[in-house]
C-alpha positions in Angstrom: 34.5 -82.7 -78.5 34.7 -79.6 -76.2 35.2 -76.0 -77.2 34.0 -72.5 -76.4 32.0 -70.2 -78.7 31.5 -66.6 -77.7 32.5 -67.6 -74.2 29.9 -70.4 -74.1 31.1 -73.9 -73.3 30.0 -76.4 -75.9 30.2 -80.2 -75.6 29.4 -82.5 -78.5 28.7 -86.1 -77.6 29.7 -89.0 -79.9 26.1 -90.1 -80.2 25.2 -86.8 -81.7 27.3 -87.6 -84.8 26.0 -91.1 -85.0 22.4 -90.1 -84.8 22.8 -87.4 -87.5 24.6 -89.9 -89.7 21.7 -92.4 -89.3 19.2 -89.7 -90.3 21.1 -88.6 -93.4 19.5 -91.0 -95.8 22.0 -89.8 -98.5 23.4 -92.1 -101.1 26.9 -90.5 -101.5 29.6 -89.2 -99.3 29.3 -85.6 -100.4 25.6 -85.4 -99.5 26.3 -87.1 -96.2 29.0 -84.5 -95.3 26.6 -81.6 -96.3 23.9 -83.0 -94.1 26.2 -83.5 -91.1 27.6 -80.0 -91.5 24.1 -78.4 -91.8 22.8 -80.3 -88.8 25.8 -79.3 -86.7 25.7 -75.6 -87.6 21.9 -75.3 -87.4 21.5 -77.1 -84.1 24.4 -75.2 -82.6 22.8 -71.9 -83.8 19.5 -73.0 -82.3 21.1 -73.6 -78.9 23.0 -70.3 -79.1 19.6 -68.6 -79.5 18.6 -70.0 -76.1 21.8 -69.0 -74.4 21.6 -65.5 -75.9 18.1 -65.2 -74.3 19.6 -66.5 -71.0 22.2 -63.7 -71.1 19.5 -61.1 -72.0 17.9 -61.8 -68.6 21.2 -61.8 -66.6 21.9 -65.5 -66.7 24.3 -67.6 -68.8 24.4 -71.1 -70.1 26.3 -74.0 -71.8 25.4 -76.1 -74.8 25.4 -79.9 -75.1 24.8 -81.6 -78.5 23.7 -85.2 -77.8 21.6 -88.1 -79.2 18.3 -86.2 -79.6 19.7 -82.9 -80.9 20.8 -80.1 -78.6 20.4 -78.9 -75.1 21.0 -75.4 -73.6 21.6 -75.6 -69.9 20.9 -72.2 -68.3 22.0 -70.7 -65.1 20.0 -68.0 -63.4 16.5 -67.7 -62.0 13.7 -66.6 -64.2 11.3 -64.2 -62.6 8.4 -64.2 -65.0 6.6 -66.6 -67.3 7.3 -64.1 -70.2 11.1 -64.6 -69.7 10.6 -68.4 -69.8 8.6 -68.1 -73.0 11.2 -65.8 -74.6 14.0 -68.2 -73.7 12.1 -71.2 -75.1 11.2 -69.5 -78.4 14.7 -67.9 -79.0 16.1 -71.2 -80.3 13.5 -71.8 -83.1 13.6 -68.0 -83.9 17.4 -68.3 -84.5 16.7 -71.2 -86.9 14.0 -69.3 -88.7 16.4 -66.4 -89.3 18.9 -68.8 -90.9 16.0 -70.3 -93.0 15.1 -66.8 -94.1 18.7 -66.1 -95.1 18.8 -69.4 -97.0 15.6 -68.5 -98.8 17.1 -65.1 -99.8 20.4 -66.6 -101.1 18.4 -69.3 -103.0 16.3 -66.8 -104.8 19.4 -64.6 -105.6 21.2 -67.6 -107.1 18.5 -68.7 -109.6 16.5 -71.0 -107.4 12.8 -71.0 -106.7 11.5 -71.8 -103.2 8.2 -73.7 -103.0 6.0 -74.8 -100.2 5.1 -78.3 -99.4 3.5 -80.3 -96.5 4.9 -83.1 -94.5 3.1 -84.7 -91.5 0.7 -81.7 -91.0 3.4 -79.0 -91.2 4.6 -76.9 -94.1 8.0 -77.4 -95.7 10.2 -75.3 -97.9 12.1 -76.7 -100.9 14.6 -75.0 -103.2 14.3 -76.1 -106.9 16.1 -74.7 -110.0 13.9 -72.5 -112.2 15.3 -74.4 -115.2 16.9 -77.8 -115.5 19.0 -76.8 -118.5 22.6 -77.6 -117.8 21.8 -79.1 -114.4 25.2 -80.5 -113.3 26.4 -82.5 -110.4 27.9 -79.3 -108.8 24.4 -77.8 -108.9 22.9 -80.8 -107.2 25.3 -80.3 -104.3 24.3 -76.7 -104.0 20.6 -77.6 -103.9 21.3 -80.3 -101.4 22.9 -77.7 -99.2 20.0 -75.3 -99.6 17.3 -77.9 -99.0 19.1 -79.3 -95.9 19.3 -75.8 -94.5 15.6 -75.2 -95.2 14.5 -78.5 -93.8 16.5 -78.4 -90.6 15.8 -74.7 -89.8 12.3 -74.3 -91.0 10.6 -77.7 -90.7 12.4 -78.8 -87.5 11.8 -75.3 -86.1 8.1 -75.8 -86.6 8.3 -79.2 -84.9 10.0 -77.6 -82.0 7.1 -75.1 -81.6 4.5 -77.8 -81.1 3.1 -77.7 -77.5 4.8 -81.0 -76.7 7.0 -81.2 -73.6 10.0 -80.9 -73.5 10.2 -79.3 -77.0 10.5 -75.6 -77.0 6.8 -75.0 -77.7 5.9 -77.4 -74.9 8.1 -75.5 -72.5 6.6 -72.2 -73.5 3.1 -73.6 -73.1 3.9 -75.1 -69.7 5.2 -71.7 -68.5 2.0 -70.0 -69.6 -0.3 -72.7 -68.2 1.5 -72.7 -64.8 1.5 -68.9 -64.7 -2.3 -68.9 -65.1 -3.3 -72.0 -63.2 -0.4 -73.1 -61.0 -0.3 -76.9 -60.4 -3.5 -77.3 -62.3 -1.9 -75.5 -65.3 1.0 -78.0 -65.2 -1.4 -80.9 -65.6 -3.3 -79.2 -68.4 -0.1 -78.5 -70.2 0.9 -82.2 -69.9 -2.6 -83.3 -71.1 -2.2 -81.0 -74.2 1.3 -82.3 -74.7 0.2 -86.0 -74.7 -2.7 -85.3 -77.1 -0.7 -83.4 -79.6 2.2 -85.8 -79.4 -0.1 -88.8 -80.0 -1.8 -87.0 -82.9 1.6 -86.3 -84.6 2.6 -89.9 -84.0 -0.5 -91.2 -85.7 0.0 -88.9 -88.7 3.7 -89.9 -88.9 2.6 -93.6 -89.0 0.2 -92.8 -91.8 2.9 -90.9 -93.8 5.5 -93.6 -93.0 7.8 -91.1 -91.2 9.5 -93.5 -89.0 11.8 -91.1 -87.1 8.8 -88.8 -86.2 6.7 -91.8 -85.3 9.4 -93.0 -82.8 10.1 -89.6 -81.5 6.5 -88.6 -80.8 5.4 -92.0 -79.5 8.2 -91.6 -77.0 7.1 -88.0 -76.2 3.5 -89.2 -75.7 4.6 -91.8 -73.2 6.8 -89.3 -71.5 4.0 -86.8 -71.2 1.6 -89.4 -69.7 4.2 -90.5 -67.2 4.8 -86.9 -66.2 1.1 -86.4 -65.9 0.8 -89.4 -63.6 3.7 -88.1 -61.6 2.0 -84.7 -61.2 -1.0 -86.2 -59.4 -1.1 -85.7 -55.6 0.6 -88.6 -53.8 -2.6 -89.7 -52.0 -4.6 -90.0 -55.2 -1.9 -92.1 -56.8 -1.9 -94.4 -53.8 -5.8 -94.6 -53.7 -7.1 -94.4 -57.2 -10.8 -94.0 -57.9 -12.2 -96.7 -60.2 
């Protein structure tokens, strides 16, 4: 699927739809459709946030939705670490705005939004204040609210973790490199590997299979990048 939104080229790969379907975990068709629609709109909004930041600094970009979510491909040269940080954080910020709007709408329509915790991070859940007359149509409404809160709030927090190449990891890398150069790059990758491994362990303990697979892969990726960042002579002549 290819289209343009606000002049931004958008490509949606087949595997995006298949991955989202596998993550739905819903028991009926209506809930699956709600989940797919929420993921599509929310991830697209997230990437639009990145491209809006690109444009703020005189660049532009395009969006690709693929297996692991979304990717904003920017054009332009960033002059400062601050610009890189703003671009990285613009995506989660756009999602938090949608989560805030969802929270407002939920409270205005008779719901109560409560905090929870899942794999170290807080979650938001919309529940009816009273279960009197709780009908199937209401369950669809709460499925929509909770999917919006989960994707835009919880996934947004996951994206802020200092794990490369998540948005928080890219922001952390820009800051480390700005302060320490090549040594900063290595420190950011060490932090990335440690945090990713910790999340993977907590995901294993809480039986969150998707997060376990994701952060185990990110741990390995960070360690591989760390090894690749070593000077070539040290890689060829390791010290035991």
